[in-house]
C-alpha positions as CSV (number, residue, x, y, z in Angstrom):
1,M,-42.7,-14.4,9.3
2,A,-45.0,-16.5,11.6
3,S,-47.3,-14.7,14.1
4,E,-45.9,-11.6,16.4
5,P,-44.2,-13.2,19.2
6,P,-44.9,-11.7,22.9
7,Y,-43.5,-7.9,23.1
8,I,-40.7,-8.0,25.6
9,P,-38.2,-5.0,25.1
10,I,-34.0,-6.0,24.8
11,G,-32.0,-4.5,27.5
12,C,-30.4,-1.0,27.2
13,A,-26.7,-2.4,27.3
14,L,-28.1,-4.5,24.4
15,H,-29.6,-1.6,22.4
16,S,-26.7,0.3,23.0
17,E,-24.4,-2.3,21.3
18,L,-26.6,-2.5,18.8
19,E,-26.6,0.7,18.1
20,L,-23.1,1.2,18.3
21,A,-22.5,-1.3,15.6
22,A,-25.1,0.3,13.1
23,I,-23.0,3.8,13.8
24,Q,-19.7,1.4,13.0
25,R,-21.3,-0.1,10.1
26,R,-19.6,-3.4,11.5
27,R,-21.3,-6.9,10.0
28,V,-23.3,-8.6,12.4
29,R,-24.9,-11.9,12.7
30,L,-28.5,-12.3,14.3
31,Q,-30.2,-15.3,15.6
32,L,-34.0,-15.3,15.4
33,R,-36.1,-17.0,17.6
34,D,-37.6,-19.2,14.9
35,G,-33.9,-20.4,13.7
36,R,-33.0,-19.0,11.6
37,E,-29.7,-16.7,11.2
38,L,-29.0,-12.6,9.4
39,R,-25.7,-11.5,9.0
40,G,-25.1,-7.9,7.4
41,I,-24.7,-4.3,8.7
42,I,-27.1,-2.4,10.9
43,A,-28.4,0.4,9.5
44,D,-30.9,1.7,11.8
45,V,-32.2,1.3,15.1
46,W,-35.8,2.5,16.1
47,T,-38.4,2.4,18.2
48,E,-42.3,2.6,16.6
49,K,-45.3,1.7,18.2
50,G,-43.9,0.7,21.4
51,R,-42.0,-2.3,19.7
52,E,-38.2,-2.1,19.0
53,Y,-37.0,-2.8,15.4
54,L,-33.9,-2.9,12.9
55,R,-33.1,-2.6,9.4
56,L,-30.1,-5.1,8.1
57,R,-28.6,-4.6,5.5
58,S,-27.1,-7.7,3.5
59,E,-23.6,-7.8,1.4
60,D,-26.1,-8.5,-1.6
61,G,-27.8,-5.0,-0.3
62,K,-31.2,-5.9,0.4
63,E,-32.7,-4.1,3.4
64,Q,-34.4,-6.2,5.9
65,V,-36.8,-5.0,8.9
66,V,-36.5,-6.9,12.0
67,D,-38.3,-6.4,14.8
68,L,-36.6,-7.1,17.7
69,A,-38.5,-9.3,19.8
70,W,-37.8,-12.2,17.5
71,M,-34.0,-11.9,18.1
72,E,-32.1,-14.3,19.9
73,S,-28.9,-13.1,20.1
74,V,-26.7,-10.9,18.4
75,G,-23.0,-11.5,17.2
């Protein structure tokens, strides 16, 4: 990814939706601000050093950490 976008916390409702998707092991589609689209199952959602992240596991088992400041939408 390019340089970090300015940090804007996601809303509580969206954070809760991401946590619920992780608990239910539901497949999600994340649209990122740089135009990429990621698909998989959310393995974890957490906050570290004042930023929010999630770990996304793709169908092939690879895991990727996503800074939620990059997230445009989730479906």
